[in-house]
Backbone bond lengths (Angstrom), bond angles and torsions (degrees), N, CA, C in turn:
res aa  C-N    CA-C-N  psi(-1)  N-CA   C-N-CA  omega(-1)  CA-C   N-CA-C  phi
1 M - - - 1.396 - - 1.518 108.87 -
2 A 1.317 117.70 127.16 1.410 121.47 177.37 1.557 111.02 -100.33
3 T 1.345 113.55 147.57 1.441 119.44 173.47 1.483 106.43 -93.54
4 L 1.304 119.92 120.90 1.459 126.09 -175.92 1.475 109.21 -81.62
5 T 1.365 115.12 147.38 1.496 123.06 178.81 1.505 107.89 -87.65
6 T 1.326 115.66 132.10 1.495 122.55 179.07 1.529 107.23 -82.57
7 Q 1.318 117.83 129.85 1.495 122.61 173.97 1.486 108.33 -101.81
8 V 1.336 116.54 136.13 1.382 120.92 -177.02 1.518 112.63 -94.57
9 V 1.307 115.19 128.82 1.492 121.04 -179.99 1.585 105.71 -98.79
10 T 1.300 116.37 118.83 1.419 119.51 177.67 1.517 110.49 -115.94
11 R 1.370 114.40 177.76 1.478 114.05 172.67 1.507 117.27 -58.94
12 A 1.308 114.22 -24.40 1.495 123.52 174.38 1.456 113.06 -74.18
13 G 1.320 116.63 -12.21 1.494 120.12 179.07 1.540 111.61 93.41
14 V 1.345 112.88 177.96 1.467 120.57 177.53 1.453 106.45 -145.23
15 N 1.405 117.25 142.46 1.466 121.27 170.83 1.513 103.33 -94.41
16 P 1.337 119.83 100.41 1.446 126.16 -171.34 1.543 111.69 -66.73
17 T 1.246 118.17 142.08 1.506 122.50 171.33 1.490 108.23 -121.20
18 Y 1.291 118.76 149.45 1.401 126.15 179.19 1.511 109.90 -129.02
19 G 1.296 115.46 146.84 1.439 120.86 177.89 1.531 110.21 -129.75
20 A 1.315 116.84 162.90 1.431 123.98 176.49 1.522 108.43 -66.86
21 V 1.369 114.43 140.32 1.478 119.07 175.36 1.491 108.42 -74.24
22 A 1.349 116.61 156.20 1.470 122.84 177.19 1.566 110.74 -85.09
23 G 1.299 114.86 139.68 1.504 117.48 -179.57 1.465 112.35 -56.58
24 G 1.373 118.94 -34.27 1.445 121.44 -178.27 1.525 115.53 -89.15
25 G 1.318 112.42 3.92 1.507 118.41 -176.01 1.555 112.92 103.40
26 D 1.282 115.16 174.54 1.425 124.64 -174.63 1.498 109.36 -136.94
27 A 1.287 119.58 171.71 1.454 127.75 173.62 1.493 112.03 -137.26
28 C 1.321 116.92 144.86 1.442 118.73 178.21 1.557 108.61 -137.11
29 E 1.316 111.68 164.43 1.459 118.49 176.39 1.527 109.66 -64.06
30 C 1.286 116.99 152.69 1.461 125.01 171.94 1.504 113.53 -105.63
31 D 1.268 112.87 132.53 1.548 119.46 179.52 1.544 106.78 -168.70
32 P 1.250 119.60 144.43 1.438 122.01 177.10 1.527 115.44 -61.10
33 D 1.343 118.56 -18.47 1.396 123.68 178.99 1.554 113.84 -99.98
34 I 1.345 117.44 9.32 1.442 123.21 179.10 1.453 113.02 -98.73
35 F 1.348 118.22 141.73 1.447 126.42 170.04 1.480 110.24 -139.44
36 V 1.388 114.76 156.86 1.461 115.99 175.74 1.565 107.41 -112.44
37 H 1.310 114.93 149.50 1.424 120.70 178.67 1.584 109.30 -120.19
38 I 1.330 114.78 115.37 1.455 121.65 -177.06 1.553 109.71 -104.78
39 K 1.334 115.14 135.01 1.475 120.86 177.59 1.504 105.19 -121.13
40 N 1.384 115.82 124.43 1.463 121.47 178.50 1.472 109.31 -102.93
41 G 1.362 115.73 107.68 1.510 121.54 178.58 1.556 112.98 -89.66
42 Q 1.338 116.92 1.86 1.463 120.85 -175.19 1.558 108.55 -77.57
43 A 1.309 112.44 174.12 1.485 121.18 171.84 1.501 108.63 -95.84
44 S 1.292 120.08 6.50 1.478 123.34 177.88 1.540 111.37 -129.51
45 P 1.320 117.20 155.89 1.452 116.80 175.48 1.513 112.13 -75.31
46 I 1.334 117.69 157.47 1.441 123.25 177.86 1.520 109.95 -131.10
47 T 1.333 116.97 167.21 1.484 117.92 171.35 1.559 105.75 -121.16
48 V 1.307 112.32 146.84 1.487 124.86 175.61 1.494 104.34 -116.58
49 T 1.386 114.49 128.84 1.411 120.32 175.46 1.503 112.76 -114.77
50 A 1.347 116.94 125.78 1.472 122.13 173.41 1.510 104.90 -101.61
51 A 1.350 117.43 111.93 1.452 123.26 -177.60 1.551 111.64 -66.40
52 I 1.310 112.36 140.47 1.469 117.83 167.86 1.521 108.06 -116.36
53 P 1.245 115.31 117.11 1.515 120.01 -178.67 1.501 111.67 -59.52
54 T 1.309 115.51 149.49 1.439 121.67 -179.62 1.547 110.71 -56.33
55 S 1.321 117.35 -34.51 1.450 120.16 -179.57 1.532 112.18 -66.12
56 A 1.321 119.33 -21.01 1.389 124.16 -177.01 1.566 112.30 -106.83
57 S 1.284 117.39 1.63 1.482 121.62 -173.96 1.507 110.68 -65.52
58 A 1.302 121.24 -26.42 1.424 121.08 177.45 1.557 107.31 -122.22
59 W 1.320 112.23 93.67 1.427 120.21 -175.46 1.548 106.24 -107.94
60 G 1.304 114.63 106.36 1.458 121.70 -171.78 1.471 109.22 68.32
61 A 1.317 117.30 -134.30 1.477 121.08 -179.56 1.497 112.78 -89.96
62 V 1.324 117.82 1.73 1.432 120.26 -173.28 1.531 109.09 -107.80
63 V 1.300 118.39 133.42 1.469 123.82 178.84 1.582 109.25 -99.49
64 Y 1.328 115.53 123.08 1.473 119.02 -175.32 1.546 110.18 -106.65
65 T 1.295 117.32 146.27 1.446 123.30 165.83 1.525 108.20 -117.62
66 N 1.314 117.20 169.99 1.441 121.81 -179.60 1.502 112.71 -49.72
67 T 1.235 119.14 140.84 1.485 122.56 176.81 1.506 108.45 -84.88
68 V 1.301 115.72 119.02 1.498 123.18 -178.87 1.519 107.40 -116.21
69 V 1.316 115.95 119.86 1.437 118.95 -177.92 1.584 110.00 -123.36
70 S 1.307 114.28 128.25 1.475 120.50 179.15 1.535 109.24 -85.92
71 V 1.304 114.74 132.48 1.528 121.13 179.69 1.501 102.90 -118.14
72 T 1.302 115.55 111.49 1.459 121.91 179.72 1.531 109.16 -66.56
73 N 1.362 113.42 149.11 1.472 117.94 176.15 1.497 114.26 -49.16
74 G 1.295 116.33 133.20 1.487 122.28 176.74 1.575 112.50 73.85
75 Q 1.344 116.94 7.08 1.490 120.39 -177.09 1.553 112.71 -110.81
76 E 1.311 118.19 179.15 1.407 123.33 177.65 1.499 108.92 -134.04
77 R 1.374 115.94 155.72 1.453 120.63 174.82 1.585 107.24 -142.24
78 M 1.320 113.32 147.91 1.454 122.52 172.24 1.460 107.50 -112.73
79 I 1.377 113.97 130.37 1.448 120.14 -173.77 1.522 109.33 -121.84
80 G 1.298 119.18 124.60 1.497 118.23 177.70 1.513 106.31 167.80
81 P 1.318 116.34 -177.61 1.429 127.86 -2.85 1.517 112.50 -68.71
82 I 1.372 114.82 152.04 1.426 121.58 177.87 1.467 107.97 -92.65
83 N 1.356 116.44 74.23 1.473 122.43 -173.91 1.558 111.04 -71.15
84 P 1.351 118.93 127.44 1.473 118.84 -176.46 1.523 113.11 -64.70
85 G 1.341 120.11 -23.08 1.412 118.82 177.84 1.510 115.20 -69.47
86 I 1.328 115.02 -15.01 1.389 121.40 178.08 1.529 116.11 -107.91
87 Y 1.309 115.27 -45.23 1.533 122.15 -170.59 1.544 113.22 -103.01
88 K 1.289 119.68 -11.01 1.510 119.36 -176.28 1.499 113.28 -68.79
89 D 1.337 115.52 116.13 1.449 121.16 174.56 1.536 111.59 -68.63
90 P 1.295 118.69 125.23 1.474 119.98 -173.10 1.557 114.90 -64.45
91 T 1.361 113.05 -20.59 1.503 119.11 177.95 1.534 112.31 -83.74
92 T 1.364 111.89 -51.69 1.504 116.90 -173.76 1.530 112.68 -91.63
93 G 1.319 116.37 -24.60 1.452 119.34 -171.55 1.504 115.08 76.15
94 L 1.335 115.65 10.27 1.458 122.26 179.36 1.502 113.38 -118.13
95 C 1.346 116.83 169.98 1.432 124.61 172.84 1.523 108.32 -93.97
96 T 1.311 116.66 129.81 1.473 120.24 179.24 1.507 110.30 -97.41
97 L 1.380 113.27 129.18 1.462 121.89 -178.01 1.531 108.36 -117.18
98 T 1.277 115.66 134.06 1.506 118.68 176.66 1.611 107.23 -132.27
99 Y 1.310 111.71 162.79 1.449 118.95 -172.56 1.525 111.86 -134.13
100 S 1.308 117.65 144.54 1.451 119.16 178.13 1.548 110.58 -72.45
101 S 1.302 118.04 -20.80 1.412 121.37 173.30 1.545 107.04 -153.11
102 S 1.315 118.78 152.54 1.463 119.80 179.72 1.529 114.78 -116.91
103 T 1.372 113.99 2.38 1.465 117.51 -179.33 1.500 111.80 -78.62
104 S 1.340 114.89 124.35 1.526 120.83 177.07 1.521 112.34 66.52
105 I 1.340 116.93 28.39 1.492 119.82 177.41 1.526 105.67 -115.43
106 T 1.355 112.99 132.30 1.438 117.95 177.01 1.512 110.02 -126.29
107 I 1.380 116.74 158.34 1.434 118.83 -169.61 1.621 105.74 -144.79
108 G 1.271 112.65 152.12 1.504 123.51 173.10 1.519 106.18 -138.65
109 V 1.336 114.85 143.72 1.474 119.19 176.52 1.553 106.34 -116.11
110 F 1.263 116.15 129.61 1.519 120.91 -176.32 1.510 112.17 -129.74
111 K 1.369 112.58 146.82 1.451 120.74 176.10 1.518 108.84 -126.44
112 V 1.339 115.60 125.41 1.511 118.94 -177.92 1.558 104.24 -87.10
113 Q 1.315 115.32 120.81 1.434 120.76 -175.49 1.549 109.88 -104.48
114 E 1.313 113.57 126.73 1.495 118.57 176.11 1.519 108.67 -69.67
115 P 1.415 116.94 148.50 1.464 118.82 179.06 1.525 111.67 -67.66
């Protein structure tokens, strides 16, 4: 499992970079201003799962389950915000991401920064 680097989006912009996802999953920083961008280069759809730890499954009056997003073949999805109150693993302090397949899948993690 790789820990992904967060890229900061400012008013000046960002030249985004994307890397291959890890077969065993990845982890990213948690913050209300963070989102992940998944690109599916396969000929088949995949699913991306953002794990919600058991300790965060009941946040306030709302019960959460893992976020599962389908990414159609040849398409892209942005997932977020990666709110720490929901996604932060109590052991690692990170959000855990897993994929139904890792072939031809790339990812970038971005944080929108206020001026």
